[in-house]
C-alpha positions as CSV (number, residue, x, y, z in Angstrom):
1,M,21.3,17.7,-19.0
2,S,21.5,16.1,-15.4
3,I,22.2,12.5,-14.8
4,I,22.3,11.1,-11.8
5,S,23.0,7.3,-11.1
6,W,23.3,4.9,-8.2
7,E,24.3,1.2,-7.4
8,L,22.2,-1.0,-5.1
9,E,23.4,-4.2,-3.3
10,T,21.3,-7.3,-3.2
11,D,19.6,-6.1,0.1
12,N,18.6,-2.7,-1.8
13,R,21.3,-0.7,0.3
14,I,22.8,2.2,-1.7
15,V,26.4,1.4,-1.9
16,S,27.5,3.8,-4.6
17,V,26.5,7.1,-6.5
18,A,27.7,9.1,-9.3
19,G,27.0,11.6,-12.2
20,D,25.5,15.2,-10.7
21,W,24.2,13.7,-7.8
22,T,25.6,15.9,-5.4
23,S,24.4,19.3,-7.6
24,F,21.2,18.1,-7.9
25,A,20.5,17.5,-4.6
26,S,21.8,20.9,-3.7
27,E,19.5,22.3,-6.2
28,N,16.2,21.0,-4.8
29,G,17.2,22.1,-1.5
30,A,17.8,18.5,-0.2
31,P,21.1,18.8,2.0
32,E,20.2,15.6,3.6
33,L,20.6,13.7,0.3
34,A,24.1,14.5,-0.3
35,P,26.2,11.3,-1.3
36,A,28.1,11.3,2.7
37,S,24.8,10.8,4.0
38,V,22.6,8.5,1.5
39,V,25.6,5.6,0.8
40,G,25.2,2.8,2.7
41,Q,21.4,3.5,3.9
42,S,18.7,1.7,2.5
43,L,17.1,3.1,-0.5
44,W,13.5,2.6,1.3
45,T,14.8,5.3,3.9
46,F,14.2,7.8,0.9
47,V,11.5,6.5,-1.1
48,H,7.8,7.8,0.5
49,G,4.9,6.0,-0.4
50,S,4.0,2.1,0.2
51,E,2.5,2.1,-3.2
52,I,5.6,3.3,-5.0
53,R,7.9,1.2,-2.7
54,S,5.8,-1.9,-3.8
55,M,6.0,-0.9,-7.7
56,Y,9.9,-0.5,-7.2
57,T,10.3,-3.8,-4.8
58,Q,8.8,-5.6,-8.1
59,M,10.6,-3.9,-10.4
60,F,14.0,-4.8,-8.9
61,E,13.2,-8.1,-8.3
62,R,12.0,-8.4,-12.5
63,A,15.1,-7.4,-13.2
64,R,17.0,-9.4,-11.1
65,A,15.4,-12.4,-12.5
66,T,15.3,-11.6,-16.0
67,R,18.7,-9.6,-16.3
68,E,17.1,-7.5,-18.5
69,P,17.1,-3.8,-18.1
70,I,13.7,-1.8,-17.4
71,R,13.2,1.5,-18.5
72,F,10.3,4.0,-17.6
73,R,9.6,7.4,-17.7
74,Y,8.6,9.7,-14.2
75,R,8.0,13.1,-13.5
76,C,10.5,14.9,-10.4
77,D,8.8,18.4,-10.5
78,A,9.7,21.4,-8.3
79,P,7.0,24.2,-7.5
80,N,7.6,26.1,-10.3
81,Y,8.9,23.4,-12.8
82,R,7.8,20.3,-14.4
83,R,11.1,17.8,-14.5
84,N,10.7,14.9,-16.9
85,M,12.9,12.3,-16.0
86,R,14.0,8.8,-17.5
87,M,14.4,6.2,-15.2
88,S,17.0,2.9,-16.2
89,I,17.3,0.2,-13.9
90,E,20.1,-2.5,-15.0
91,P,21.1,-5.6,-13.7
92,A,24.6,-5.3,-12.6
93,G,25.6,-8.7,-11.5
94,D,25.4,-10.6,-8.4
95,G,22.4,-9.4,-7.5
96,R,23.6,-5.7,-7.7
97,L,21.2,-3.0,-9.7
98,Y,22.5,0.0,-11.6
99,L,19.9,2.6,-11.6
100,Q,20.1,5.9,-13.9
101,S,18.0,8.9,-13.7
102,E,18.1,11.4,-16.4
103,M,16.4,14.5,-16.8
104,L,14.9,14.9,-20.2
105,G,13.7,18.5,-19.5
106,E,12.1,21.5,-17.4
107,E,8.7,23.2,-18.2
108,P,8.2,26.6,-16.1
109,R,4.6,26.7,-14.7
110,P,2.6,28.8,-12.0
111,W,4.1,28.3,-8.7
112,I,2.2,25.2,-6.7
113,G,2.9,26.3,-3.1
114,A,1.8,22.4,-2.2
115,L,4.9,21.2,-3.9
116,D,7.5,23.5,-1.5
117,R,9.0,21.3,0.7
118,E,8.8,24.0,3.5
119,A,5.0,24.6,2.9
120,R,2.6,25.2,5.9
121,R,0.6,22.2,5.7
122,S,-3.4,22.2,6.7
123,D,-5.1,19.1,7.7
124,T,-6.8,18.3,4.2
125,L,-5.3,15.3,2.4
126,L,-4.9,15.2,-1.3
127,D,-3.5,12.1,-3.5
128,I,-0.4,12.8,-5.7
129,C,0.7,10.3,-8.2
130,S,4.7,9.4,-7.2
131,V,5.5,8.3,-10.9
132,C,3.5,11.3,-12.9
133,R,2.8,14.0,-10.0
134,R,-0.9,14.4,-11.2
135,V,-2.8,14.9,-7.9
136,H,-6.4,13.5,-7.3
137,V,-9.2,15.8,-6.8
138,P,-11.9,14.4,-5.0
139,H,-15.1,13.6,-7.0
140,S,-12.8,14.1,-10.2
141,R,-9.8,12.7,-12.0
142,W,-6.2,13.0,-11.6
143,L,-4.9,16.5,-13.4
144,E,-1.7,18.4,-13.4
145,P,-1.1,20.4,-10.2
146,E,-1.9,23.5,-12.0
147,D,-5.3,22.6,-13.3
148,A,-6.2,20.7,-10.0
149,A,-6.0,24.2,-8.6
150,E,-8.8,25.4,-10.3
151,H,-11.0,23.1,-8.1
152,H,-8.6,23.0,-4.9
153,D,-7.0,26.7,-4.8
154,A,-5.4,25.8,-1.6
155,L,-2.6,24.0,-3.6
156,L,-1.5,27.6,-4.3
157,G,-1.8,28.9,-0.9
158,E,0.6,29.2,2.3
159,D,-1.8,26.6,4.0
160,A,-0.9,23.7,1.3
161,P,-2.7,20.2,1.7
162,M,-0.9,17.4,2.9
163,L,0.2,15.3,0.3
164,V,-0.2,11.2,0.2
165,E,1.9,9.7,-2.0
166,R,-0.3,7.2,-4.1
167,L,0.0,5.4,-7.6
168,C,-2.8,6.8,-9.9
169,D,-4.5,4.3,-12.7
170,D,-2.6,4.9,-15.8
171,C,0.7,4.9,-13.8
172,V,-0.4,1.2,-12.6
173,Q,-1.1,-0.3,-15.7
174,I,2.0,1.7,-17.4
175,H,4.7,-0.1,-15.7
176,G,4.5,-3.7,-16.6
177,G,5.3,-5.5,-13.9
178,V,3.4,-4.7,-11.1
179,R,1.2,-7.4,-10.3
180,Y,0.0,-5.7,-6.9
181,L,0.1,-2.5,-4.6
182,V,0.3,-2.2,-1.0
183,T,-1.2,0.4,1.0
184,D,-0.3,1.1,4.7
185,F,-2.8,2.3,6.6
186,T,-0.8,1.7,10.0
187,G,0.2,5.2,10.5
188,G,3.1,4.3,11.6
189,T,1.6,3.4,14.9
190,A,1.9,-0.5,14.4
191,D,4.0,-2.2,17.2
192,G,3.5,-5.9,16.1
193,P,1.6,-7.7,12.9
194,V,-1.5,-5.9,11.6
195,P,-4.5,-7.5,9.6
196,L,-3.9,-7.2,5.7
197,V,-7.4,-6.2,3.7
198,V,-7.1,-8.1,0.3
199,F,-9.1,-6.0,-2.3
200,L,-10.0,-7.5,-5.9
201,H,-11.4,-5.4,-8.5
202,G,-14.0,-6.1,-11.5
203,G,-13.6,-7.1,-15.0
204,G,-13.2,-4.8,-17.3
205,H,-13.2,-1.8,-15.5
206,D,-9.9,-2.2,-13.4
207,R,-8.7,1.1,-13.4
208,F,-11.5,3.1,-12.3
209,L,-12.6,0.1,-9.6
210,L,-9.0,-0.1,-8.2
211,R,-8.4,3.4,-8.0
212,L,-11.3,5.6,-7.5
213,Q,-14.0,3.7,-5.8
214,A,-11.9,1.1,-3.9
215,P,-10.2,0.6,-0.5
216,P,-7.0,2.2,-2.1
217,R,-9.0,5.4,-1.7
218,L,-11.6,4.9,1.3
219,G,-9.7,2.7,3.8
220,G,-7.8,5.2,5.5
221,L,-10.9,7.3,5.7
222,M,-13.6,4.8,7.2
223,T,-11.8,3.4,9.8
224,D,-8.9,4.5,12.1
225,R,-8.1,1.1,13.1
226,P,-4.2,-0.2,11.4
227,F,-4.0,-2.4,8.8
228,L,-2.4,-3.0,5.5
229,L,-4.1,-3.3,2.1
230,L,-3.1,-5.8,-0.4
231,S,-4.7,-5.1,-4.2
232,P,-3.6,-7.1,-6.9
233,V,-3.6,-5.9,-10.1
234,D,-5.2,-7.5,-13.4
235,P,-4.1,-5.1,-16.4
236,A,-5.5,-7.0,-19.1
237,S,-8.5,-7.8,-17.2
238,H,-8.3,-11.6,-17.6
239,K,-9.8,-13.7,-15.3
240,W,-8.6,-13.8,-11.6
241,Q,-6.3,-17.2,-11.4
242,D,-6.4,-18.9,-7.7
243,A,-2.5,-19.5,-8.3
244,D,-1.5,-16.0,-8.7
245,L,-3.4,-14.8,-6.1
246,D,-1.7,-17.4,-3.8
247,G,1.8,-16.5,-4.8
248,I,1.0,-12.9,-4.3
249,L,-0.2,-13.3,-1.3
250,E,2.4,-15.3,0.2
251,Q,5.2,-12.9,-1.3
252,V,3.0,-9.8,0.7
253,V,3.0,-12.0,4.1
254,S,6.4,-12.8,3.9
255,R,7.6,-9.2,3.3
256,Y,4.8,-7.1,5.8
257,P,4.1,-7.4,9.3
258,V,0.9,-9.4,8.3
259,D,-1.5,-11.3,11.5
260,T,-2.0,-14.2,9.0
261,S,-4.9,-15.3,11.7
262,R,-6.9,-11.6,10.0
263,I,-6.2,-11.6,6.7
264,H,-9.6,-10.2,4.9
265,L,-10.9,-10.8,1.6
266,T,-13.4,-8.3,-0.2
267,G,-13.8,-7.4,-4.0
268,V,-16.5,-6.4,-6.1
269,S,-18.3,-7.8,-9.3
270,A,-16.4,-10.6,-11.1
271,G,-13.6,-9.8,-7.9
272,A,-16.5,-10.5,-5.7
273,T,-17.4,-13.6,-7.5
274,E,-13.4,-15.0,-7.3
275,I,-13.6,-14.3,-3.6
276,W,-16.3,-16.6,-2.9
277,N,-14.4,-19.3,-5.5
278,W,-10.6,-18.6,-3.7
279,A,-12.2,-19.1,-0.2
280,K,-13.4,-22.7,-1.4
281,R,-10.2,-23.8,-2.7
282,A,-7.6,-21.9,-0.3
283,E,-5.4,-24.0,2.0
284,R,-5.3,-20.9,4.3
285,S,-8.4,-19.6,5.8
286,F,-9.7,-16.0,6.1
287,A,-10.8,-14.1,9.1
288,S,-13.7,-12.7,6.9
289,L,-15.0,-12.1,3.3
290,V,-16.8,-9.0,2.0
291,P,-18.0,-9.7,-1.5
292,I,-19.9,-6.9,-3.0
293,A,-22.4,-7.8,-5.9
294,G,-20.5,-11.0,-6.5
295,Y,-22.2,-14.4,-8.0
296,L,-22.2,-18.1,-6.3
297,T,-24.0,-21.2,-7.2
298,D,-24.0,-23.1,-4.1
299,V,-22.2,-22.6,-0.6
300,G,-20.5,-26.1,-0.7
301,G,-17.1,-26.0,-0.1
302,L,-16.8,-23.0,1.8
303,P,-15.1,-23.2,5.0
304,R,-17.1,-21.0,8.3
305,T,-16.3,-17.9,8.3
306,R,-17.3,-14.6,9.1
307,V,-19.2,-13.1,5.9
308,C,-20.7,-9.5,5.1
309,A,-22.2,-9.9,1.7
310,V,-23.7,-6.8,-0.2
311,H,-26.0,-6.2,-3.1
312,G,-28.0,-4.1,-5.1
313,R,-31.9,-4.8,-5.7
314,R,-31.8,-3.1,-8.8
315,D,-28.5,-5.1,-10.2
316,K,-29.0,-6.1,-13.7
317,V,-25.4,-7.6,-14.4
318,V,-25.7,-9.7,-11.3
319,P,-29.4,-10.1,-10.3
320,L,-30.5,-10.3,-7.0
321,E,-32.9,-13.2,-8.1
322,A,-29.9,-15.2,-8.8
323,V,-28.2,-15.2,-5.5
324,S,-30.7,-14.9,-3.2
325,D,-31.3,-18.4,-2.3
326,I,-27.5,-18.4,-1.7
327,Y,-28.1,-15.4,0.6
328,G,-30.3,-17.0,2.6
329,K,-27.8,-19.7,3.9
330,I,-25.0,-17.2,4.6
331,P,-26.1,-17.0,8.6
332,Q,-24.7,-20.8,8.8
333,L,-21.3,-19.8,7.6
334,G,-20.1,-17.8,10.5
335,D,-21.2,-15.7,13.8
336,D,-22.6,-12.5,13.0
337,S,-22.7,-13.5,9.3
338,R,-25.2,-10.9,7.2
339,V,-26.4,-9.9,4.0
340,I,-26.6,-5.9,3.1
341,V,-29.2,-5.1,0.2
342,Y,-29.6,-1.6,-0.8
343,D,-33.2,-1.6,-2.0
344,D,-32.8,1.3,-4.3
345,G,-29.1,0.3,-5.4
346,E,-27.6,-1.5,-9.1
347,H,-24.5,-3.0,-9.6
348,D,-22.2,-0.5,-8.6
349,V,-23.2,-0.5,-4.9
350,W,-19.4,-0.4,-3.9
351,S,-19.3,3.1,-3.9
352,R,-21.6,3.1,-1.4
353,A,-20.8,-0.1,0.9
354,Y,-16.9,1.2,0.9
355,R,-17.9,4.4,2.2
356,D,-20.1,2.6,5.4
357,P,-17.5,2.6,8.3
358,D,-19.7,0.0,9.9
359,I,-18.4,-2.4,7.5
360,W,-15.0,-1.7,8.4
361,S,-15.7,-1.7,11.2
362,W,-17.2,-5.4,11.1
363,M,-14.7,-6.5,8.9
364,L,-11.8,-5.3,11.3
365,R,-13.2,-6.1,14.6
């Protein structure tokens, strides 16, 4: 079975490649991956998708810090084959890493035109998981490409959709050590620091909330303003901890071109409740808060900032009556602060709120 390997310097430059690297690149129609073209280059030149890059960054840090190997399975598919792979990340000393990718087997399948590197592309966007290569079909779930084609037959045709590299909910949870995802909505057009939106999922349904009804899927569709999205991940659905969130935020600010005067917080349910608490205790200030279906006992200690609180009048988890007095004080917290109440909304009003372009415009103005 094919085995390809490469070594990374401390700055994640590729310093050597070995094994079946050359033949694997040739067989996959990728001459740009010939050894002479990749050695000396940053690994990130060849990793497409901001979320998978944030996953690998955290894995590399963990391997270097613990000096323990990390192994996981993934897919590297061709249009007519599933390729099951295994990745090993081994500390090599002095901060270097030795990476090895082993092909465990191939499975034939019907031709999926969207996976052809040379396919003609339409303007339609579909998310594909960078790890398991499943496709997310709108209003459905993550499916194998051939199953997704039953809902979206353009996956098979000549005018294939553009595939956007993301991480599905299962792969976020499986790969331990991933504490957050960074999704880049700048479109490569930003020439300086950009706003950062921090999204906190709710407790108990973190997979569903994080991947299906939340900003990671909707942000880029609702506004054309460039921004970065930070989604901390709490795999065990434990209570959010301020110290953990502070640490994640500082890491991201140090690595990405963030305008620290435009850091916005939003979240749903337990995540919205934590937004209130975090804003009270944080040493830094935030440009705006957009808590959705959260709970707050008082506004004491909240800094003066713009707030847009969203709630459903029929919410039985956090009844509107429990926070109506607090909501009455929100206009005092900052210019243009507001409360949006959906009269027919229940607890999950975030599915409507995050589809409202006006809320995104208000937040990112």
